[in-house]
PDB file with one MODEL, atoms N, CA, C and O in Angstrom:
MODEL        1
ATOM      1  N   LEU A   1      32.096 119.522-105.661  1.00  0.00           N
ATOM      2  CA  LEU A   1      30.684 119.514-105.313  1.00  0.00           C
ATOM      3  C   LEU A   1      29.850 119.927-106.508  1.00  0.00           C
ATOM      4  O   LEU A   1      30.253 120.765-107.315  1.00  0.00           O
ATOM      5  N   TYR A   2      28.686 119.323-106.603  1.00  0.00           N
ATOM      6  CA  TYR A   2      27.740 119.651-107.668  1.00  0.00           C
ATOM      7  C   TYR A   2      26.355 119.822-107.067  1.00  0.00           C
ATOM      8  O   TYR A   2      26.021 119.182-106.070  1.00  0.00           O
ATOM      9  N   ALA A   3      25.568 120.668-107.660  1.00  0.00           N
ATOM     10  CA  ALA A   3      24.167 120.847-107.270  1.00  0.00           C
ATOM     11  C   ALA A   3      23.331 120.927-108.547  1.00  0.00           C
ATOM     12  O   ALA A   3      22.789 121.981-108.878  1.00  0.00           O
ATOM     13  N   PRO A   4      23.231 119.789-109.268  1.00  0.00           N
ATOM     14  CA  PRO A   4      22.464 119.809-110.517  1.00  0.00           C
ATOM     15  C   PRO A   4      20.965 119.837-110.254  1.00  0.00           C
ATOM     16  O   PRO A   4      20.494 119.372-109.217  1.00  0.00           O
ATOM     17  N   ILE A   5      20.232 120.383-111.199  1.00  0.00           N
ATOM     18  CA  ILE A   5      18.773 120.365-111.124  1.00  0.00           C
ATOM     19  C   ILE A   5      18.319 118.977-111.551  1.00  0.00           C
ATOM     20  O   ILE A   5      18.483 118.594-112.709  1.00  0.00           O
ATOM     21  N   PHE A   6      17.747 118.224-110.617  1.00  0.00           N
ATOM     22  CA  PHE A   6      17.231 116.883-110.908  1.00  0.00           C
ATOM     23  C   PHE A   6      15.751 116.897-111.224  1.00  0.00           C
ATOM     24  O   PHE A   6      15.294 116.193-112.124  1.00  0.00           O
ATOM     25  N   TYR A   7      15.007 117.695-110.489  1.00  0.00           N
ATOM     26  CA  TYR A   7      13.557 117.741-110.649  1.00  0.00           C
ATOM     27  C   TYR A   7      13.132 119.170-110.952  1.00  0.00           C
ATOM     28  O   TYR A   7      13.571 120.108-110.286  1.00  0.00           O
ATOM     29  N   ILE A   8      12.287 119.336-111.949  1.00  0.00           N
ATOM     30  CA  ILE A   8      11.754 120.643-112.304  1.00  0.00           C
ATOM     31  C   ILE A   8      10.346 120.422-112.855  1.00  0.00           C
ATOM     32  O   ILE A   8      10.109 119.497-113.631  1.00  0.00           O
ATOM     33  N   GLU A   9       9.439 121.267-112.450  1.00  0.00           N
ATOM     34  CA  GLU A   9       8.042 121.141-112.896  1.00  0.00           C
ATOM     35  C   GLU A   9       7.595 122.421-113.560  1.00  0.00           C
ATOM     36  O   GLU A   9       7.912 123.507-113.074  1.00  0.00           O
ATOM     37  N   PRO A  10       6.880 122.327-114.643  1.00  0.00           N
ATOM     38  CA  PRO A  10       6.660 121.113-115.416  1.00  0.00           C
ATOM     39  C   PRO A  10       7.912 120.795-116.234  1.00  0.00           C
ATOM     40  O   PRO A  10       8.651 121.698-116.625  1.00  0.00           O
ATOM     41  N   LEU A  11       8.141 119.526-116.484  1.00  0.00           N
ATOM     42  CA  LEU A  11       9.313 119.112-117.262  1.00  0.00           C
ATOM     43  C   LEU A  11       8.928 119.077-118.734  1.00  0.00           C
ATOM     44  O   LEU A  11       8.780 118.014-119.336  1.00  0.00           O
ATOM     45  N   ASP A  12       8.770 120.267-119.293  1.00  0.00           N
ATOM     46  CA  ASP A  12       8.478 120.397-120.723  1.00  0.00           C
ATOM     47  C   ASP A  12       8.906 121.785-121.181  1.00  0.00           C
ATOM     48  O   ASP A  12       9.250 122.647-120.373  1.00  0.00           O
ATOM     49  N   GLY A  13       8.879 121.973-122.464  1.00  0.00           N
ATOM     50  CA  GLY A  13       9.221 123.279-123.034  1.00  0.00           C
ATOM     51  C   GLY A  13      10.568 123.790-122.562  1.00  0.00           C
ATOM     52  O   GLY A  13      11.553 123.053-122.532  1.00  0.00           O
ATOM     53  N   ARG A  14      10.598 125.046-122.197  1.00  0.00           N
ATOM     54  CA  ARG A  14      11.848 125.695-121.793  1.00  0.00           C
ATOM     55  C   ARG A  14      12.451 125.087-120.540  1.00  0.00           C
ATOM     56  O   ARG A  14      13.670 125.121-120.371  1.00  0.00           O
ATOM     57  N   ASN A  15      11.634 124.533-119.658  1.00  0.00           N
ATOM     58  CA  ASN A  15      12.171 123.959-118.421  1.00  0.00           C
ATOM     59  C   ASN A  15      13.113 122.791-118.672  1.00  0.00           C
ATOM     60  O   ASN A  15      13.987 122.530-117.845  1.00  0.00           O
ATOM     61  N   THR A  16      12.963 122.081-119.786  1.00  0.00           N
ATOM     62  CA  THR A  16      13.854 120.954-120.052  1.00  0.00           C
ATOM     63  C   THR A  16      15.304 121.411-120.217  1.00  0.00           C
ATOM     64  O   THR A  16      16.230 120.636-119.977  1.00  0.00           O
ATOM     65  N   ARG A  17      15.500 122.648-120.620  1.00  0.00           N
ATOM     66  CA  ARG A  17      16.870 123.178-120.777  1.00  0.00           C
ATOM     67  C   ARG A  17      17.575 123.339-119.440  1.00  0.00           C
ATOM     68  O   ARG A  17      18.803 123.289-119.374  1.00  0.00           O
ATOM     69  N   ALA A  18      16.803 123.532-118.369  1.00  0.00           N
ATOM     70  CA  ALA A  18      17.402 123.725-117.049  1.00  0.00           C
ATOM     71  C   ALA A  18      17.775 122.403-116.385  1.00  0.00           C
ATOM     72  O   ALA A  18      18.657 122.381-115.527  1.00  0.00           O
ATOM     73  N   ALA A  19      17.133 121.315-116.756  1.00  0.00           N
ATOM     74  CA  ALA A  19      17.429 120.016-116.151  1.00  0.00           C
ATOM     75  C   ALA A  19      18.901 119.672-116.338  1.00  0.00           C
ATOM     76  O   ALA A  19      19.423 119.722-117.451  1.00  0.00           O
ATOM     77  N   GLY A  20      19.560 119.325-115.245  1.00  0.00           N
ATOM     78  CA  GLY A  20      20.978 118.977-115.283  1.00  0.00           C
ATOM     79  C   GLY A  20      21.922 120.138-115.044  1.00  0.00           C
ATOM     80  O   GLY A  20      23.114 119.928-114.822  1.00  0.00           O
ATOM     81  N   PHE A  21      21.403 121.376-115.088  1.00  0.00           N
ATOM     82  CA  PHE A  21      22.270 122.527-114.854  1.00  0.00           C
ATOM     83  C   PHE A  21      22.817 122.477-113.433  1.00  0.00           C
ATOM     84  O   PHE A  21      22.061 122.270-112.484  1.00  0.00           O
ATOM     85  N   ASP A  22      24.123 122.665-113.281  1.00  0.00           N
ATOM     86  CA  ASP A  22      24.772 122.667-111.967  1.00  0.00           C
ATOM     87  C   ASP A  22      24.666 124.062-111.361  1.00  0.00           C
ATOM     88  O   ASP A  22      25.324 124.994-111.823  1.00  0.00           O
ATOM     89  N   MET A  23      23.852 124.204-110.346  1.00  0.00           N
ATOM     90  CA  MET A  23      23.642 125.507-109.710  1.00  0.00           C
ATOM     91  C   MET A  23      24.924 126.067-109.090  1.00  0.00           C
ATOM     92  O   MET A  23      25.057 127.281-108.937  1.00  0.00           O
ATOM     93  N   LEU A  24      25.866 125.191-108.733  1.00  0.00           N
ATOM     94  CA  LEU A  24      27.120 125.667-108.147  1.00  0.00           C
ATOM     95  C   LEU A  24      28.107 126.170-109.199  1.00  0.00           C
ATOM     96  O   LEU A  24      29.158 126.706-108.847  1.00  0.00           O
ATOM     97  N   SER A  25      27.790 126.007-110.474  1.00  0.00           N
ATOM     98  CA  SER A  25      28.717 126.406-111.534  1.00  0.00           C
ATOM     99  C   SER A  25      28.663 127.896-111.840  1.00  0.00           C
ATOM    100  O   SER A  25      29.516 128.402-112.570  1.00  0.00           O
ATOM    101  N   GLU A  26      27.695 128.598-111.307  1.00  0.00           N
ATOM    102  CA  GLU A  26      27.526 130.026-111.578  1.00  0.00           C
ATOM    103  C   GLU A  26      27.745 130.779-110.265  1.00  0.00           C
ATOM    104  O   GLU A  26      27.127 130.429-109.260  1.00  0.00           O
ATOM    105  N   PRO A  27      28.608 131.805-110.242  1.00  0.00           N
ATOM    106  CA  PRO A  27      29.011 132.457-108.993  1.00  0.00           C
ATOM    107  C   PRO A  27      27.872 133.027-108.137  1.00  0.00           C
ATOM    108  O   PRO A  27      27.908 132.891-106.914  1.00  0.00           O
ATOM    109  N   THR A  28      26.882 133.649-108.740  1.00  0.00           N
ATOM    110  CA  THR A  28      25.793 134.236-107.959  1.00  0.00           C
ATOM    111  C   THR A  28      24.962 133.149-107.286  1.00  0.00           C
ATOM    112  O   THR A  28      24.637 133.251-106.103  1.00  0.00           O
ATOM    113  N   ARG A  29      24.626 132.126-108.032  1.00  0.00           N
ATOM    114  CA  ARG A  29      23.866 131.015-107.455  1.00  0.00           C
ATOM    115  C   ARG A  29      24.684 130.306-106.377  1.00  0.00           C
ATOM    116  O   ARG A  29      24.162 129.973-105.313  1.00  0.00           O
ATOM    117  N   ARG A  30      25.964 130.080-106.657  1.00  0.00           N
ATOM    118  CA  ARG A  30      26.840 129.414-105.688  1.00  0.00           C
ATOM    119  C   ARG A  30      26.879 130.168-104.369  1.00  0.00           C
ATOM    120  O   ARG A  30      26.733 129.560-103.308  1.00  0.00           O
ATOM    121  N   ALA A  31      27.072 131.467-104.415  1.00  0.00           N
ATOM    122  CA  ALA A  31      27.146 132.269-103.187  1.00  0.00           C
ATOM    123  C   ALA A  31      25.851 132.174-102.386  1.00  0.00           C
ATOM    124  O   ALA A  31      25.881 132.090-101.158  1.00  0.00           O
ATOM    125  N   THR A  32      24.722 132.188-103.077  1.00  0.00           N
ATOM    126  CA  THR A  32      23.439 132.111-102.395  1.00  0.00           C
ATOM    127  C   THR A  32      23.208 130.712-101.819  1.00  0.00           C
ATOM    128  O   THR A  32      22.708 130.584-100.701  1.00  0.00           O
ATOM    129  N   LEU A  33      23.561 129.670-102.560  1.00  0.00           N
ATOM    130  CA  LEU A  33      23.442 128.301-102.052  1.00  0.00           C
ATOM    131  C   LEU A  33      24.306 128.110-100.808  1.00  0.00           C
ATOM    132  O   LEU A  33      23.859 127.513 -99.829  1.00  0.00           O
ATOM    133  N   GLU A  34      25.519 128.604-100.838  1.00  0.00           N
ATOM    134  CA  GLU A  34      26.414 128.464 -99.696  1.00  0.00           C
ATOM    135  C   GLU A  34      25.897 129.234 -98.482  1.00  0.00           C
ATOM    136  O   GLU A  34      26.007 128.762 -97.351  1.00  0.00           O
ATOM    137  N   ALA A  35      25.333 130.421 -98.719  1.00  0.00           N
ATOM    138  CA  ALA A  35      24.767 131.204 -97.616  1.00  0.00           C
ATOM    139  C   ALA A  35      23.568 130.481 -96.997  1.00  0.00           C
ATOM    140  O   ALA A  35      23.410 130.476 -95.776  1.00  0.00           O
ATOM    141  N   ALA A  36      22.730 129.876 -97.830  1.00  0.00           N
ATOM    142  CA  ALA A  36      21.580 129.117 -97.328  1.00  0.00           C
ATOM    143  C   ALA A  36      22.056 127.898 -96.537  1.00  0.00           C
ATOM    144  O   ALA A  36      21.562 127.631 -95.441  1.00  0.00           O
ATOM    145  N   ARG A  37      23.005 127.169 -97.092  1.00  0.00           N
ATOM    146  CA  ARG A  37      23.555 125.982 -96.421  1.00  0.00           C
ATOM    147  C   ARG A  37      24.139 126.337 -95.060  1.00  0.00           C
ATOM    148  O   ARG A  37      23.861 125.661 -94.069  1.00  0.00           O
ATOM    149  N   ASP A  38      24.940 127.388 -95.005  1.00  0.00           N
ATOM    150  CA  ASP A  38      25.616 127.757 -93.768  1.00  0.00           C
ATOM    151  C   ASP A  38      24.667 128.308 -92.712  1.00  0.00           C
ATOM    152  O   ASP A  38      24.889 128.104 -91.519  1.00  0.00           O
ATOM    153  N   SER A  39      23.611 129.007 -93.133  1.00  0.00           N
ATOM    154  CA  SER A  39      22.674 129.602 -92.180  1.00  0.00           C
ATOM    155  C   SER A  39      21.557 128.643 -91.774  1.00  0.00           C
ATOM    156  O   SER A  39      21.004 128.745 -90.679  1.00  0.00           O
ATOM    157  N   GLY A  40      21.230 127.703 -92.679  1.00  0.00           N
ATOM    158  CA  GLY A  40      20.103 126.815 -92.432  1.00  0.00           C
ATOM    159  C   GLY A  40      18.767 127.462 -92.728  1.00  0.00           C
ATOM    160  O   GLY A  40      17.717 126.919 -92.384  1.00  0.00           O
ATOM    161  N   GLU A  41      18.803 128.621 -93.364  1.00  0.00           N
ATOM    162  CA  GLU A  41      17.590 129.372 -93.669  1.00  0.00           C
ATOM    163  C   GLU A  41      17.516 129.674 -95.164  1.00  0.00           C
ATOM    164  O   GLU A  41      18.528 129.639 -95.862  1.00  0.00           O
ATOM    165  N   PRO A  42      16.303 129.972 -95.650  1.00  0.00           N
ATOM    166  CA  PRO A  42      16.171 130.328 -97.074  1.00  0.00           C
ATOM    167  C   PRO A  42      16.981 131.586 -97.396  1.00  0.00           C
ATOM    168  O   PRO A  42      17.128 132.480 -96.563  1.00  0.00           O
ATOM    169  N   ARG A  43      17.497 131.630 -98.613  1.00  0.00           N
ATOM    170  CA  ARG A  43      18.235 132.798 -99.087  1.00  0.00           C
ATOM    171  C   ARG A  43      17.770 133.139-100.497  1.00  0.00           C
ATOM    172  O   ARG A  43      17.479 132.255-101.302  1.00  0.00           O
ATOM    173  N   LEU A  44      17.705 134.441-100.779  1.00  0.00           N
ATOM    174  CA  LEU A  44      17.252 134.978-102.062  1.00  0.00           C
ATOM    175  C   LEU A  44      18.445 135.462-102.865  1.00  0.00           C
ATOM    176  O   LEU A  44      19.285 136.201-102.352  1.00  0.00           O
ATOM    177  N   THR A  45      18.522 135.048-104.124  1.00  0.00           N
ATOM    178  CA  THR A  45      19.588 135.542-104.997  1.00  0.00           C
ATOM    179  C   THR A  45      19.301 136.990-105.370  1.00  0.00           C
ATOM    180  O   THR A  45      18.150 137.425-105.329  1.00  0.00           O
ATOM    181  N   PRO A  46      20.331 137.734-105.731  1.00  0.00           N
ATOM    182  CA  PRO A  46      20.072 139.005-106.404  1.00  0.00           C
ATOM    183  C   PRO A  46      19.556 138.689-107.810  1.00  0.00           C
ATOM    184  O   PRO A  46      19.484 137.519-108.185  1.00  0.00           O
ATOM    185  N   GLY A  47      19.208 139.681-108.569  1.00  0.00           N
ATOM    186  CA  GLY A  47      18.717 139.457-109.929  1.00  0.00           C
ATOM    187  C   GLY A  47      19.712 138.673-110.764  1.00  0.00           C
ATOM    188  O   GLY A  47      20.920 138.898-110.688  1.00  0.00           O
ATOM    189  N   LEU A  48      19.188 137.742-111.569  1.00  0.00           N
ATOM    190  CA  LEU A  48      20.050 136.946-112.445  1.00  0.00           C
ATOM    191  C   LEU A  48      19.261 136.478-113.653  1.00  0.00           C
ATOM    192  O   LEU A  48      18.030 136.498-113.650  1.00  0.00           O
ATOM    193  N   ALA A  49      19.974 136.060-114.678  1.00  0.00           N
ATOM    194  CA  ALA A  49      19.343 135.554-115.899  1.00  0.00           C
ATOM    195  C   ALA A  49      18.954 134.100-115.687  1.00  0.00           C
ATOM    196  O   ALA A  49      19.725 133.327-115.118  1.00  0.00           O
ATOM    197  N   GLN A  50      17.775 133.724-116.135  1.00  0.00           N
ATOM    198  CA  GLN A  50      17.303 132.347-116.008  1.00  0.00           C
ATOM    199  C   GLN A  50      18.008 131.466-117.038  1.00  0.00           C
ATOM    200  O   GLN A  50      18.191 131.882-118.182  1.00  0.00           O
ATOM    201  N   VAL A  51      18.401 130.264-116.649  1.00  0.00           N
ATOM    202  CA  VAL A  51      19.152 129.379-117.544  1.00  0.00           C
ATOM    203  C   VAL A  51      18.261 128.624-118.522  1.00  0.00           C
ATOM    204  O   VAL A  51      18.770 127.989-119.446  1.00  0.00           O
ATOM    205  N   ARG A  52      16.972 128.677-118.344  1.00  0.00           N
ATOM    206  CA  ARG A  52      16.096 127.896-119.224  1.00  0.00           C
ATOM    207  C   ARG A  52      15.893 128.524-120.590  1.00  0.00           C
ATOM    208  O   ARG A  52      15.332 127.887-121.482  1.00  0.00           O
ATOM    209  N   GLU A  53      16.335 129.756-120.772  1.00  0.00           N
ATOM    210  CA  GLU A  53      16.195 130.422-122.062  1.00  0.00           C
ATOM    211  C   GLU A  53      17.412 130.102-122.920  1.00  0.00           C
ATOM    212  O   GLU A  53      18.544 130.244-122.456  1.00  0.00           O
ATOM    213  N   ALA A  54      17.204 129.680-124.145  1.00  0.00           N
ATOM    214  CA  ALA A  54      18.290 129.273-125.034  1.00  0.00           C
ATOM    215  C   ALA A  54      19.118 130.451-125.537  1.00  0.00           C
ATOM    216  O   ALA A  54      20.346 130.373-125.572  1.00  0.00           O
ATOM    217  N   GLU A  55      18.475 131.513-125.915  1.00  0.00           N
ATOM    218  CA  GLU A  55      19.150 132.671-126.499  1.00  0.00           C
ATOM    219  C   GLU A  55      19.326 133.765-125.445  1.00  0.00           C
ATOM    220  O   GLU A  55      18.418 134.025-124.655  1.00  0.00           O
ATOM    221  N   ALA A  56      20.472 134.387-125.439  1.00  0.00           N
ATOM    222  CA  ALA A  56      20.740 135.445-124.474  1.00  0.00           C
ATOM    223  C   ALA A  56      19.708 136.567-124.574  1.00  0.00           C
ATOM    224  O   ALA A  56      19.310 137.133-123.556  1.00  0.00           O
ATOM    225  N   ALA A  57      19.280 136.887-125.774  1.00  0.00           N
ATOM    226  CA  ALA A  57      18.314 137.967-125.970  1.00  0.00           C
ATOM    227  C   ALA A  57      16.946 137.619-125.370  1.00  0.00           C
ATOM    228  O   ALA A  57      16.172 138.515-125.033  1.00  0.00           O
ATOM    229  N   GLN A  58      16.649 136.324-125.237  1.00  0.00           N
ATOM    230  CA  GLN A  58      15.362 135.877-124.699  1.00  0.00           C
ATOM    231  C   GLN A  58      15.401 135.643-123.202  1.00  0.00           C
ATOM    232  O   GLN A  58      14.358 135.399-122.597  1.00  0.00           O
ATOM    233  N   ARG A  59      16.569 135.711-122.590  1.00  0.00           N
ATOM    234  CA  ARG A  59      16.708 135.368-121.178  1.00  0.00           C
ATOM    235  C   ARG A  59      15.885 136.287-120.297  1.00  0.00           C
ATOM    236  O   ARG A  59      15.976 137.512-120.373  1.00  0.00           O
ATOM    237  N   GLN A  60      15.085 135.659-119.468  1.00  0.00           N
ATOM    238  CA  GLN A  60      14.311 136.392-118.481  1.00  0.00           C
ATOM    239  C   GLN A  60      15.188 136.612-117.259  1.00  0.00           C
ATOM    240  O   GLN A  60      16.039 135.786-116.931  1.00  0.00           O
ATOM    241  N   HIS A  61      14.971 137.720-116.601  1.00  0.00           N
ATOM    242  CA  HIS A  61      15.698 138.004-115.370  1.00  0.00           C
ATOM    243  C   HIS A  61      14.756 137.804-114.201  1.00  0.00           C
ATOM    244  O   HIS A  61      13.559 138.078-114.294  1.00  0.00           O
ATOM    245  N   GLY A  62      15.299 137.333-113.122  1.00  0.00           N
ATOM    246  CA  GLY A  62      14.481 137.084-111.949  1.00  0.00           C
ATOM    247  C   GLY A  62      15.372 136.790-110.764  1.00  0.00           C
ATOM    248  O   GLY A  62      16.557 137.121-110.765  1.00  0.00           O
ATOM    249  N   ALA A  63      14.798 136.172-109.762  1.00  0.00           N
ATOM    250  CA  ALA A  63      15.527 135.798-108.552  1.00  0.00           C
ATOM    251  C   ALA A  63      15.038 134.426-108.127  1.00  0.00           C
ATOM    252  O   ALA A  63      13.944 134.001-108.498  1.00  0.00           O
ATOM    253  N   LEU A  64      15.853 133.743-107.350  1.00  0.00           N
ATOM    254  CA  LEU A  64      15.512 132.413-106.845  1.00  0.00           C
ATOM    255  C   LEU A  64      15.657 132.403-105.332  1.00  0.00           C
ATOM    256  O   LEU A  64      16.497 133.106-104.771  1.00  0.00           O
ATOM    257  N   ILE A  65      14.832 131.602-104.684  1.00  0.00           N
ATOM    258  CA  ILE A  65      14.950 131.378-103.247  1.00  0.00           C
ATOM    259  C   ILE A  65      15.414 129.943-103.059  1.00  0.00           C
ATOM    260  O   ILE A  65      14.790 129.014-103.571  1.00  0.00           O
ATOM    261  N   PHE A  66      16.511 129.758-102.323  1.00  0.00           N
ATOM    262  CA  PHE A  66      17.059 128.439-102.055  1.00  0.00           C
ATOM    263  C   PHE A  66      16.863 128.073-100.594  1.00  0.00           C
ATOM    264  O   PHE A  66      17.094 128.893 -99.705  1.00  0.00           O
ATOM    265  N   LEU A  67      16.436 126.841-100.345  1.00  0.00           N
ATOM    266  CA  LEU A  67      16.291 126.297 -99.001  1.00  0.00           C
ATOM    267  C   LEU A  67      17.111 125.014 -98.938  1.00  0.00           C
ATOM    268  O   LEU A  67      16.884 124.102 -99.732  1.00  0.00           O
ATOM    269  N   PRO A  68      18.067 124.927 -98.000  1.00  0.00           N
ATOM    270  CA  PRO A  68      18.883 123.719 -97.908  1.00  0.00           C
ATOM    271  C   PRO A  68      18.092 122.552 -97.320  1.00  0.00           C
ATOM    272  O   PRO A  68      17.188 122.744 -96.507  1.00  0.00           O
ATOM    273  N   VAL A  69      18.450 121.336 -97.747  1.00  0.00           N
ATOM    274  CA  VAL A  69      17.865 120.111 -97.219  1.00  0.00           C
ATOM    275  C   VAL A  69      19.011 119.319 -96.588  1.00  0.00           C
ATOM    276  O   VAL A  69      20.028 119.050 -97.227  1.00  0.00           O
ATOM    277  N   TYR A  70      18.819 118.954 -95.315  1.00  0.00           N
ATOM    278  CA  TYR A  70      19.865 118.247 -94.582  1.00  0.00           C
ATOM    279  C   TYR A  70      19.463 116.794 -94.338  1.00  0.00           C
ATOM    280  O   TYR A  70      18.282 116.448 -94.387  1.00  0.00           O
ATOM    281  N   ALA A  71      20.465 115.948 -94.075  1.00  0.00           N
ATOM    282  CA  ALA A  71      20.214 114.544 -93.745  1.00  0.00           C
ATOM    283  C   ALA A  71      19.321 114.470 -92.515  1.00  0.00           C
ATOM    284  O   ALA A  71      19.472 115.257 -91.580  1.00  0.00           O
ATOM    285  N   GLY A  72      18.392 113.525 -92.521  1.00  0.00           N
ATOM    286  CA  GLY A  72      17.346 113.390 -91.511  1.00  0.00           C
ATOM    287  C   GLY A  72      17.722 113.619 -90.063  1.00  0.00           C
ATOM    288  O   GLY A  72      17.217 114.557 -89.448  1.00  0.00           O
ATOM    289  N   GLU A  73      18.579 112.806 -89.502  1.00  0.00           N
ATOM    290  CA  GLU A  73      18.903 112.882 -88.073  1.00  0.00           C
ATOM    291  C   GLU A  73      20.219 113.612 -87.801  1.00  0.00           C
ATOM    292  O   GLU A  73      20.704 113.606 -86.669  1.00  0.00           O
ATOM    293  N   ALA A  74      20.790 114.227 -88.805  1.00  0.00           N
ATOM    294  CA  ALA A  74      22.086 114.890 -88.644  1.00  0.00           C
ATOM    295  C   ALA A  74      21.969 116.117 -87.743  1.00  0.00           C
ATOM    296  O   ALA A  74      20.977 116.844 -87.783  1.00  0.00           O
ATOM    297  N   ALA A  75      22.994 116.328 -86.939  1.00  0.00           N
ATOM    298  CA  ALA A  75      23.065 117.536 -86.126  1.00  0.00           C
ATOM    299  C   ALA A  75      23.377 118.707 -87.052  1.00  0.00           C
ATOM    300  O   ALA A  75      24.256 118.604 -87.907  1.00  0.00           O
ATOM    301  N   VAL A  76      22.670 119.809 -86.889  1.00  0.00           N
ATOM    302  CA  VAL A  76      22.868 120.978 -87.753  1.00  0.00           C
ATOM    303  C   VAL A  76      22.919 122.269 -86.942  1.00  0.00           C
ATOM    304  O   VAL A  76      22.454 123.313 -87.400  1.00  0.00           O
ATOM    305  N   SER A  77      23.479 122.199 -85.744  1.00  0.00           N
ATOM    306  CA  SER A  77      23.511 123.391 -84.899  1.00  0.00           C
ATOM    307  C   SER A  77      24.717 124.295 -85.166  1.00  0.00           C
ATOM    308  O   SER A  77      24.734 125.442 -84.718  1.00  0.00           O
ATOM    309  N   THR A  78      25.723 123.799 -85.887  1.00  0.00           N
ATOM    310  CA  THR A  78      26.874 124.640 -86.230  1.00  0.00           C
ATOM    311  C   THR A  78      27.032 124.695 -87.749  1.00  0.00           C
ATOM    312  O   THR A  78      26.487 123.863 -88.474  1.00  0.00           O
ATOM    313  N   VAL A  79      27.772 125.672 -88.208  1.00  0.00           N
ATOM    314  CA  VAL A  79      28.034 125.794 -89.642  1.00  0.00           C
ATOM    315  C   VAL A  79      28.739 124.541 -90.153  1.00  0.00           C
ATOM    316  O   VAL A  79      28.386 124.027 -91.214  1.00  0.00           O
ATOM    317  N   ALA A  80      29.722 124.046 -89.420  1.00  0.00           N
ATOM    318  CA  ALA A  80      30.451 122.848 -89.848  1.00  0.00           C
ATOM    319  C   ALA A  80      29.507 121.649 -89.978  1.00  0.00           C
ATOM    320  O   ALA A  80      29.618 120.875 -90.929  1.00  0.00           O
ATOM    321  N   GLN A  81      28.588 121.493 -89.034  1.00  0.00           N
ATOM    322  CA  GLN A  81      27.627 120.392 -89.100  1.00  0.00           C
ATOM    323  C   GLN A  81      26.691 120.546 -90.289  1.00  0.00           C
ATOM    324  O   GLN A  81      26.380 119.566 -90.967  1.00  0.00           O
ATOM    325  N   ARG A  82      26.242 121.768 -90.546  1.00  0.00           N
ATOM    326  CA  ARG A  82      25.351 121.998 -91.685  1.00  0.00           C
ATOM    327  C   ARG A  82      26.070 121.723 -92.996  1.00  0.00           C
ATOM    328  O   ARG A  82      25.481 121.151 -93.914  1.00  0.00           O
ATOM    329  N   ARG A  83      27.320 122.116 -93.096  1.00  0.00           N
ATOM    330  CA  ARG A  83      28.098 121.841 -94.314  1.00  0.00           C
ATOM    331  C   ARG A  83      28.249 120.343 -94.542  1.00  0.00           C
ATOM    332  O   ARG A  83      28.201 119.886 -95.683  1.00  0.00           O
ATOM    333  N   GLN A  84      28.428 119.584 -93.487  1.00  0.00           N
ATOM    334  CA  GLN A  84      28.587 118.134 -93.590  1.00  0.00           C
ATOM    335  C   GLN A  84      27.266 117.445 -93.918  1.00  0.00           C
ATOM    336  O   GLN A  84      27.259 116.430 -94.616  1.00  0.00           O
ATOM    337  N   ALA A  85      26.149 117.980 -93.427  1.00  0.00           N
ATOM    338  CA  ALA A  85      24.857 117.303 -93.515  1.00  0.00           C
ATOM    339  C   ALA A  85      24.025 117.676 -94.737  1.00  0.00           C
ATOM    340  O   ALA A  85      23.023 117.013 -95.004  1.00  0.00           O
ATOM    341  N   VAL A  86      24.401 118.714 -95.492  1.00  0.00           N
ATOM    342  CA  VAL A  86      23.558 119.150 -96.606  1.00  0.00           C
ATOM    343  C   VAL A  86      23.464 118.057 -97.675  1.00  0.00           C
ATOM    344  O   VAL A  86      24.465 117.481 -98.100  1.00  0.00           O
ATOM    345  N   LEU A  87      22.226 117.796 -98.089  1.00  0.00           N
ATOM    346  CA  LEU A  87      21.977 116.799 -99.149  1.00  0.00           C
ATOM    347  C   LEU A  87      21.669 117.457-100.474  1.00  0.00           C
ATOM    348  O   LEU A  87      21.966 116.901-101.532  1.00  0.00           O
ATOM    349  N   GLY A  88      21.075 118.639-100.427  1.00  0.00           N
ATOM    350  CA  GLY A  88      20.669 119.336-101.640  1.00  0.00           C
ATOM    351  C   GLY A  88      19.854 120.563-101.281  1.00  0.00           C
ATOM    352  O   GLY A  88      19.908 121.060-100.157  1.00  0.00           O
ATOM    353  N   TYR A  89      19.100 121.041-102.253  1.00  0.00           N
ATOM    354  CA  TYR A  89      18.343 122.281-102.084  1.00  0.00           C
ATOM    355  C   TYR A  89      16.993 122.186-102.791  1.00  0.00           C
ATOM    356  O   TYR A  89      16.833 121.494-103.796  1.00  0.00           O
ATOM    357  N   VAL A  90      16.043 122.900-102.232  1.00  0.00           N
ATOM    358  CA  VAL A  90      14.767 123.124-102.897  1.00  0.00           C
ATOM    359  C   VAL A  90      14.781 124.593-103.294  1.00  0.00           C
ATOM    360  O   VAL A  90      15.258 125.433-102.532  1.00  0.00           O
ATOM    361  N   TYR A  91      14.263 124.914-104.479  1.00  0.00           N
ATOM    362  CA  TYR A  91      14.265 126.310-104.870  1.00  0.00           C
ATOM    363  C   TYR A  91      12.996 126.675-105.634  1.00  0.00           C
ATOM    364  O   TYR A  91      12.348 125.830-106.252  1.00  0.00           O
ATOM    365  N   VAL A  92      12.673 127.934-105.571  1.00  0.00           N
ATOM    366  CA  VAL A  92      11.557 128.500-106.353  1.00  0.00           C
ATOM    367  C   VAL A  92      12.019 129.811-106.940  1.00  0.00           C
ATOM    368  O   VAL A  92      11.256 130.477-107.640  1.00  0.00           O
TER     369      VAL A  92
ENDMDL
END
């Protein structure tokens, strides 16, 4: 499974570095994405370093809120159904 960043606004400057980053490749983000997917509700990450900064010394720390997006008419009343129906995530 992959959860790459496809859309980011504005798509310039430091944000271009985040485009294509797989959110599931990092353990903290992965755990939060999975919790959001399974619950069907927004989930907040604990503090983490932002991937848009090139140098480790410049990395800003913050948190992200993930909201799962499911297929239109899919049943999502159980965890198994939500896992099957997830299409992606919106985050801020």
